[in-house]
C-alpha positions in Angstrom: 68.5 -43.7 87.4 67.3 -47.0 88.8 67.3 -47.6 92.5 68.5 -51.1 91.8 71.1 -50.4 89.2 74.4 -51.9 90.1 76.5 -51.0 87.1 77.8 -47.7 88.2 78.6 -48.8 91.8 80.1 -52.2 91.3 83.8 -52.7 92.1 85.8 -53.1 88.9 88.2 -56.0 88.9 91.8 -55.3 89.7 93.5 -55.1 86.3 96.8 -56.4 87.6 98.8 -53.2 87.1 101.4 -52.5 89.8 102.1 -49.1 88.5 99.7 -46.6 86.8 101.3 -43.2 86.1 98.1 -41.3 86.1 97.0 -42.7 89.5 100.5 -42.1 90.9 100.3 -38.4 89.8 97.0 -38.0 91.5 98.3 -39.7 94.7 101.3 -37.4 94.6 98.9 -34.5 94.7 97.9 -35.6 98.2 101.5 -35.6 99.4 101.7 -31.8 99.4 103.9 -30.5 102.2 104.9 -34.0 103.1 107.2 -34.2 100.1 110.2 -33.0 102.1 109.7 -35.8 104.6 109.5 -38.5 101.9 112.6 -37.2 100.1 114.5 -37.0 103.4 113.3 -40.6 104.2 114.6 -41.8 100.8 118.0 -40.0 101.5 118.2 -41.6 105.0 117.3 -45.0 103.6 120.0 -44.8 101.0 122.5 -43.8 103.7 121.3 -46.7 105.8 121.7 -49.1 102.9 125.3 -47.8 102.3 126.1 -48.4 106.0 124.8 -51.9 105.7 126.9 -52.5 102.6 130.0 -51.5 104.6 129.5 -54.4 107.0 130.8 -57.3 104.9 133.6 -55.1 103.5 134.7 -54.4 107.1 134.6 -58.1 107.8 136.9 -58.7 104.8 139.4 -56.0 106.1 139.3 -57.5 109.6 140.1 -61.0 108.4 142.7 -60.3 105.7 144.4 -57.3 107.4 144.2 -57.8 111.1 143.4 -61.4 112.0 145.8 -62.8 109.4 148.6 -60.6 110.7 147.7 -60.9 114.4 147.2 -57.2 114.8 145.0 -57.0 118.0 144.9 -53.2 118.2 143.8 -52.9 114.5 141.2 -55.6 115.1 139.7 -53.7 118.1 139.6 -50.5 116.0 137.8 -52.3 113.1 135.3 -53.9 115.6 134.5 -50.4 117.0 134.0 -49.1 113.5 131.8 -52.1 112.7 129.6 -51.5 115.8 129.4 -47.7 115.1 128.4 -48.3 111.4 125.8 -50.9 112.5 124.3 -48.5 115.1 124.3 -45.7 112.5 122.5 -48.0 110.0 119.9 -48.8 112.7 119.4 -45.1 113.6 119.0 -44.2 109.9 116.5 -47.0 109.4 114.5 -45.9 112.5 114.4 -42.3 111.3 113.3 -43.4 107.8 110.5 -45.6 109.2 109.2 -42.8 111.4 109.3 -40.2 108.7 107.4 -42.3 106.2 104.9 -43.5 108.8 104.2 -39.9 109.9 103.9 -38.7 106.3 101.7 -41.7 105.4 99.3 -41.0 108.2 98.9 -37.3 107.2 98.3 -38.2 103.6 95.7 -40.8 104.6 94.0 -38.3 106.9 93.6 -36.0 103.9 92.3 -38.7 101.7 89.8 -40.0 104.3 88.7 -36.4 104.8 88.1 -35.9 101.1 86.3 -39.2 100.6 83.9 -38.5 103.5 83.3 -35.0 102.3 82.5 -36.3 98.8 80.2 -38.9 100.2 78.4 -36.2 102.1 77.8 -34.3 98.9 76.8 -37.2 96.6 73.2 -37.5 95.7 70.7 -40.0 97.0 70.7 -42.0 93.7 74.4 -42.9 94.2 73.6 -44.4 97.6 70.6 -46.3 96.0 73.1 -48.0 93.8 76.0 -48.6 96.2 75.7 -50.7 99.3 77.0 -49.1 102.6 79.4 -52.0 103.1 81.2 -51.2 99.9 81.4 -47.5 100.7 82.8 -48.3 104.2 85.5 -50.3 102.5 86.6 -47.2 100.5 87.3 -45.2 103.7 88.8 -48.0 105.7 90.4 -50.9 103.8 91.3 -49.0 100.6 92.7 -46.0 102.4 94.8 -48.4 104.6 96.1 -50.0 101.4 97.3 -46.6 100.3 99.0 -46.1 103.7 101.0 -49.3 103.1 102.2 -47.7 99.8 103.5 -44.5 101.5 104.4 -46.1 104.8 106.3 -49.2 103.8 106.1 -49.5 100.0 107.2 -46.6 97.8 110.2 -45.4 99.9 111.4 -49.0 100.7 111.6 -49.8 97.0 114.3 -47.3 96.6 116.3 -48.9 99.4 115.9 -52.4 98.0 116.9 -51.4 94.5 119.9 -49.4 95.8 120.9 -52.4 98.0 120.8 -54.7 95.0 122.8 -52.4 92.8 125.2 -51.6 95.6 125.9 -55.2 96.4 126.5 -56.0 92.7 128.9 -53.0 92.3 130.8 -53.9 95.5 131.1 -57.6 94.6 132.5 -56.7 91.1 134.9 -54.2 92.8 136.2 -56.9 95.1 136.4 -59.8 92.6 134.6 -59.6 89.2 135.2 -63.4 88.5 133.6 -64.5 91.7 130.8 -61.9 91.2 130.0 -63.3 87.8 129.8 -66.8 89.3 127.4 -65.5 92.0 125.0 -63.9 89.5 124.7 -67.1 87.3 121.5 -68.0 89.3 119.8 -64.6 88.5 117.9 -66.0 85.4 116.4 -68.7 87.6 115.4 -66.2 90.2 113.8 -63.9 87.6 111.8 -66.8 86.2 110.5 -67.9 89.6 109.7 -64.3 90.5 107.8 -63.7 87.3 105.7 -66.8 87.7 104.9 -66.0 91.3 103.9 -62.5 90.4 101.5 -63.7 87.7 99.8 -66.2 90.0 99.5 -63.8 92.9 98.1 -61.0 90.7 95.2 -63.2 89.7 94.5 -64.3 93.2 94.7 -60.8 94.5 92.1 -59.7 92.0 89.8 -62.4 93.2 90.4 -61.6 96.9 89.5 -58.0 96.5 86.3 -58.8 94.8 85.3 -61.4 97.4 86.1 -59.1 100.3 83.9 -56.4 98.8 81.0 -58.8 98.4 81.4 -60.2 101.9 81.5 -56.7 103.4 78.3 -55.8 101.6 76.5 -58.9 102.6 77.6 -58.6 106.2 76.5 -54.9 106.4 73.1 -55.8 104.9 72.5 -58.6 107.4 73.6 -56.7 110.5 71.4 -53.7 109.5 68.4 -55.9 108.9 68.9 -58.3 111.8 65.4 -57.8 113.2 63.8 -58.8 109.8 66.3 -61.7 109.5 65.2 -63.1 112.9 61.6 -62.3 112.4 61.4 -64.4 109.2 63.7 -67.2 110.6 66.4 -66.6 107.9 69.3 -67.2 110.3 70.3 -70.6 108.9 69.7 -69.6 105.3 71.7 -66.4 105.6 74.4 -68.2 107.6 74.7 -70.7 104.7 75.1 -67.9 102.2 77.6 -66.2 104.3 79.5 -69.4 104.7 79.7 -69.8 100.9 81.3 -66.4 100.5 83.5 -66.9 103.6 84.7 -70.3 102.4 85.4 -68.9 99.0 87.5 -66.0 100.5 89.3 -68.4 102.8 90.2 -70.7 99.9 91.5 -67.9 97.9 93.6 -66.7 100.8 94.9 -70.2 101.3 96.0 -70.4 97.7 97.8 -67.1 98.1 99.5 -68.4 101.3 100.4 -71.6 99.5 102.2 -69.7 96.7 103.9 -67.4 99.2 105.0 -70.4 101.2 106.3 -71.9 97.9 108.0 -68.7 96.7 110.0 -67.8 99.7 111.6 -71.2 100.2 112.3 -71.2 96.5 114.2 -67.9 96.8 116.0 -69.5 99.8 116.9 -72.5 97.7 118.3 -70.2 94.9 120.2 -68.3 97.6 121.6 -71.6 98.9 122.6 -72.5 95.4 124.4 -69.2 95.0 126.2 -69.8 98.3 127.2 -73.3 97.1 128.6 -71.7 93.9 130.6 -69.2 96.0 131.9 -71.8 98.3 132.9 -74.0 95.4 134.3 -71.2 93.1 135.7 -69.1 95.9 137.2 -72.1 97.6 138.9 -73.2 94.4 140.2 -69.7 93.9 141.4 -69.5 97.5 143.3 -72.8 97.1 144.9 -71.3 94.0 145.8 -68.2 95.9 143.6 -65.9 93.8 141.2 -64.8 96.6 141.6 -64.4 100.3 139.6 -65.9 103.2 138.2 -62.4 103.9 137.0 -62.0 100.3 135.2 -65.4 100.5 133.5 -64.4 103.8 132.5 -61.0 102.4 130.9 -62.6 99.3 129.0 -65.0 101.5 127.6 -62.1 103.5 126.8 -60.1 100.4 124.9 -63.0 98.9 122.8 -63.3 102.0 122.0 -59.6 101.8 121.4 -59.8 98.0 118.4 -62.1 98.3 116.7 -60.3 101.1 115.7 -57.3 99.0 114.6 -59.7 96.3 112.1 -61.2 98.7 111.1 -57.7 99.9 110.5 -56.5 96.3 108.1 -59.4 95.8 106.1 -58.1 98.8 106.4 -54.5 97.5 104.9 -55.6 94.2 101.8 -56.7 96.0 101.7 -53.5 98.0 101.9 -51.5 94.8 99.3 -53.6 93.2 97.0 -53.2 96.2 97.6 -49.5 96.3 96.9 -49.0 92.6 93.6 -51.0 92.8 92.6 -49.1 96.0 93.5 -45.7 94.6 91.4 -46.5 91.5 88.4 -47.3 93.6 88.9 -44.3 95.9 89.2 -41.9 92.9 86.1 -43.4 91.5 84.3 -42.0 94.5 86.1 -38.7 94.4 85.3 -38.4 90.7 81.7 -39.4 91.0 79.4 -36.8 89.4 77.1 -35.1 91.9 73.8 -35.8 90.1 71.8 -33.2 92.1 73.9 -30.1 92.6 73.5 -26.4 93.2 72.9 -24.3 90.0 76.0 -22.4 88.9 74.0 -19.2 88.3 70.8 -19.2 90.5 68.1 -16.8 89.5 66.8 -14.1 91.9 63.4 -14.6 93.6 60.7 -13.3 91.3 58.6 -10.3 92.3 55.0 -10.8 93.1 53.0 -13.3 95.1 53.2 -16.9 94.3 52.0 -20.2 95.7 54.5 -21.8 98.2 54.7 -24.9 96.0 53.8 -25.5 92.4 54.2 -28.7 90.5 54.0 -28.0 86.7 53.5 -31.0 84.5 56.1 -33.1 86.4 57.2 -36.5 85.1 59.6 -38.6 87.1 61.1 -42.1 86.8 63.8 -43.8 88.8 64.7 -45.9 85.8 64.4 -45.0 82.1 60.7 -44.3 81.4 59.1 -46.4 84.1 57.2 -43.3 85.2 56.4 -43.0 88.9 54.8 -39.6 88.4 53.0 -38.6 85.2 52.1 -35.1 84.2 51.6 -34.1 87.8 50.4 -30.5 88.5 49.1 -28.9 91.7 49.7 -26.0 94.0 50.1 -25.5 97.7 49.4 -22.0 99.0 51.3 -20.4 101.9 49.9 -21.6 105.2 47.8 -24.3 103.6 47.7 -27.9 105.0 47.7 -30.5 102.2 47.2 -34.2 102.5 48.4 -36.7 99.9 46.7 -40.1 99.8 46.6 -43.1 97.5 47.5 -46.7 97.3 51.0 -48.0 97.7 53.1 -47.1 94.7 50.9 -44.2 93.7 53.9 -41.8 94.0 53.2 -40.1 97.4 56.7 -40.5 98.9 58.3 -39.7 95.5 56.7 -36.2 95.7 58.4 -35.6 99.1 61.8 -36.9 97.7 61.5 -34.4 94.8 60.6 -31.5 97.1 63.9 -32.3 99.0 65.7 -32.5 95.7 67.0 -35.9 96.4 66.2 -36.4 92.7 65.6 -34.1 89.8 62.6 -34.4 87.5 62.9 -35.6 83.9 60.1 -33.3 82.6 58.2 -30.4 83.9 59.3 -28.2 86.9 58.8 -27.7 90.6 58.5 -24.1 91.8 58.8 -22.8 95.4 57.5 -19.3 95.9 57.7 -18.8 92.1 61.3 -19.9 91.8 62.4 -23.1 90.2 63.6 -25.5 92.9 66.9 -26.1 91.0 67.7 -22.4 91.5 67.8 -22.7 95.3 71.1 -23.7 97.0 70.5 -27.1 98.5 71.3 -25.9 102.0 68.7 -23.1 101.7 66.1 -25.4 100.2 66.4 -28.1 102.8 66.6 -25.5 105.6 63.0 -24.7 104.7 61.8 -28.2 105.4 61.0 -30.1 108.6 60.3 -33.8 107.9 59.0 -36.6 110.0 59.2 -40.0 108.4 57.7 -43.3 109.4 61.2 -44.9 109.6 62.9 -42.6 112.1 66.7 -42.6 112.2 68.2 -41.9 115.7 71.9 -41.0 115.8 74.5 -41.8 118.4 74.6 -39.2 121.2 72.0 -38.0 123.7 68.3 -37.4 123.4 69.0 -33.6 123.3 71.6 -34.1 120.6 69.0 -35.9 118.4 66.4 -33.3 119.0 68.7 -30.4 118.1 70.2 -32.3 115.1 68.9 -29.7 112.6 69.7 -26.8 114.9 72.9 -27.5 116.9 72.8 -24.0 118.4 69.4 -24.5 120.0 69.3 -23.9 123.7 68.2 -26.4 126.3 65.0 -24.4 126.8 64.1 -24.6 123.1 64.8 -28.3 123.1 62.5 -28.9 126.1 59.8 -26.6 124.7 59.8 -28.5 121.4 59.5 -31.8 123.2 56.7 -30.5 125.3 54.7 -29.4 122.3 54.7 -32.9 120.8 54.3 -34.7 124.2 57.8 -36.3 123.9 58.7 -34.8 127.3 56.4 -37.4 128.9 58.7 -40.3 128.2 61.9 -38.3 128.2 61.4 -37.2 131.8 61.1 -40.8 132.8 64.5 -41.7 131.4 67.4 -42.0 134.0 69.3 -39.0 132.6 66.4 -37.3 130.9 67.6 -35.2 128.0 71.2 -36.4 128.5 70.2 -40.0 128.2 72.7 -41.8 125.8 71.1 -43.3 122.7 72.0 -46.8 121.5 72.5 -47.5 117.8 69.5 -46.3 115.8 67.6 -45.7 119.1 67.3 -49.4 119.8 66.3 -48.8 123.5 63.3 -46.7 122.4 59.9 -47.9 121.1 58.9 -47.0 117.6 56.4 -44.4 118.9 59.1 -42.8 121.1 61.4 -42.5 118.2 58.7 -40.8 116.2 58.0 -38.4 119.0 61.7 -37.5 119.0 61.5 -37.0 115.2 58.5 -34.6 115.7 60.5 -32.6 118.3 63.5 -32.5 116.0 61.4 -31.3 113.0 59.5 -28.6 115.0 62.7 -27.3 116.7 64.0 -26.4 113.3 61.0 -24.0 112.8 60.6 -25.0 109.1 58.6 -23.1 106.5 57.2 -26.4 105.3 56.4 -29.3 107.6 56.2 -32.7 105.9 54.8 -35.7 107.7 55.3 -38.9 105.8 53.3 -41.7 107.5 54.6 -40.0 110.7 51.8 -41.3 113.0 51.5 -44.8 111.5 53.2 -46.4 114.4 51.9 -44.4 117.3 49.1 -45.6 119.5 45.7 -43.9 119.3 46.0 -42.0 122.6 49.5 -40.6 121.6 48.2 -39.9 118.1 45.4 -37.7 119.5 47.9 -35.8 121.6 50.1 -35.2 118.6 47.2 -34.2 116.4 46.4 -31.5 119.0 50.0 -30.4 119.0 50.3 -30.4 115.2 47.2 -28.2 114.9 48.9 -25.6 117.1 52.2 -25.9 115.3 50.7 -25.8 111.8 49.0 -22.5 112.3 50.5 -20.2 109.7 52.9 -22.9 108.4 52.6 -24.7 105.2 52.4 -28.5 105.6 52.1 -31.7 103.5 50.8 -34.8 105.2 51.1 -38.3 103.7 49.0 -40.8 105.6 47.2 -44.2 105.1 45.1 -43.4 108.1 42.4 -41.1 106.6 41.3 -40.2 110.2 44.6 -38.1 110.5 43.9 -35.9 107.5 40.2 -35.1 107.6 40.9 -31.5 109.0 43.4 -30.7 106.2 42.6 -27.8 103.9 42.8 -29.9 100.9 43.4 -33.6 100.0 45.2 -34.8 96.9 44.3 -38.3 95.7 47.1 -40.0 93.7 46.5 -43.1 91.5 49.2 -44.7 89.4 51.4 -41.6 89.5 48.6 -39.2 88.4 46.5 -36.7 90.4 43.0 -38.0 90.1 41.0 -36.1 92.7 41.5 -33.1 95.0 39.3 -31.3 97.5 38.2 -31.3 101.2 37.3 -34.5 103.0 33.6 -33.8 102.6 33.9 -32.8 98.9 35.7 -36.0 98.1 33.3 -38.2 99.9 30.4 -36.5 98.0 32.3 -37.1 94.7 32.1 -40.8 95.3 35.4 -41.6 93.6 38.8 -43.1 94.6 38.9 -41.3 98.0 35.4 -42.5 98.8 36.4 -46.1 98.1 39.5 -45.7 100.3 37.4 -44.3 103.1 34.9 -47.1 102.9 37.7 -49.7 102.9 39.0 -48.2 106.2 35.8 -47.3 108.0 32.9 -49.2 106.3 33.7 -52.6 107.7 34.3 -51.1 111.1 31.0 -49.3 111.1 29.2 -52.5 109.9 30.8 -54.5 112.7 29.8 -51.8 115.2 26.2 -51.8 113.9 25.8 -55.5 114.2 
């Protein structure tokens, strides 16, 4: 797969569905033991809605039965009942909100856990295709959107629908003629709601796409801030950010505009319904058909009727956001692990084999744009091998294949006579100790970073490992020594100090194979000499592969492999390759010839 391919990782547009049965079934699987809480929350919500429905009816009884007759005692009783019912409704609502919130947080905890676990197991090609900012959005924004579904969306919809149906039934029970008059505005309300939903759906689709793009661009710039400032790209990048920021702002403003238009529209329709009730109910009251209490109750029910209508418009957007977010989250969870453990690994073969053997390996990141072509070589146990060649020759790709970040398209790689794909990934990578040119320092202390590959290592082992590679020299000068907190990516350390920590980290793991990928490129000559002495001691009896542009660092290797355009062109000792007078000889003269001439003159 291509490192630059975007097709598999791009966000798909929100399709506008507010309900997808397949996604809902998968989400329901995360509810698990929280089902009882959600069902109880729905039950409490329905009880609370019923209690709220009683309020206007109690007002009708108070006016028609007690106020009209001057019954003070009865009026006090009905007021007490009214207060008790209102308090009960409030308590039921509180219980429902707490239960749904608690259940929602537990469900989201499970989903965040599974997404992070899957991201940990996905292969490197997936991260080549997907920006970190987009993946961060999956665990944060998308999971939060699903919390809104469980916390305030799904359960509340039952209450809103029940409230609408309950109000309609009660109004018809009180006076069906006045109820029919009240509902004459419903077609207008449905038309306005449908138009609003269509417009907001399209705006929401655009918003999600723009947020994802903005997050990706922001993460990229923050990560590469040193390069941005080095090349003076601040104004250019700010202008690009502003383009995306303004586009997102404008989309949000359009959404706000239509929300601001919709809610007053619903209020206007509600006011129209109130006017119809006042006119129709007043006429009927004059005619003696309805009572004052009935008219007051209808006015209160109409006010309650349009509140869930507004809420349902909000719930529609919550559902739509949740369906879109769940689709993206499940995309991550369903992503195929491209480099995975074999289902039936073979046993280690009997006999003595080279530690590493490449047999006719062909590899390309994209289609058949081959990085390695028919590559074959062996590395014996305890042998120190160097790999050299121009940029793009395939040196680092060899290391990536040994770590099984990628699988080869043709040929095979064997370790101790066993195909590399037959090793469990944890076992394979436990054999390796790797020091890269671009060292990643994690949050924590100096000691935490050194023991990253061996969390159970003792303080003595950490200090011994540091002493071997001379990292103890700068660590002992730190205010808190091995407990010194590390800033993000080791920002307070020099490049050379970060690499010394990486050496200590790799050596502490006691690997079977030590890989140095341009590991001394950024270390000064004096430090490099100290490390070379330490490496020689550490490499005794241990297999190693060293990739270096500095040919001075590999002259003592047992064998040197010379790569050119993905093929192995030469191999031998330093002296043998110089005598051969080929590619290695030219590389050596490029590095040392001009220096020697300058010194001679």
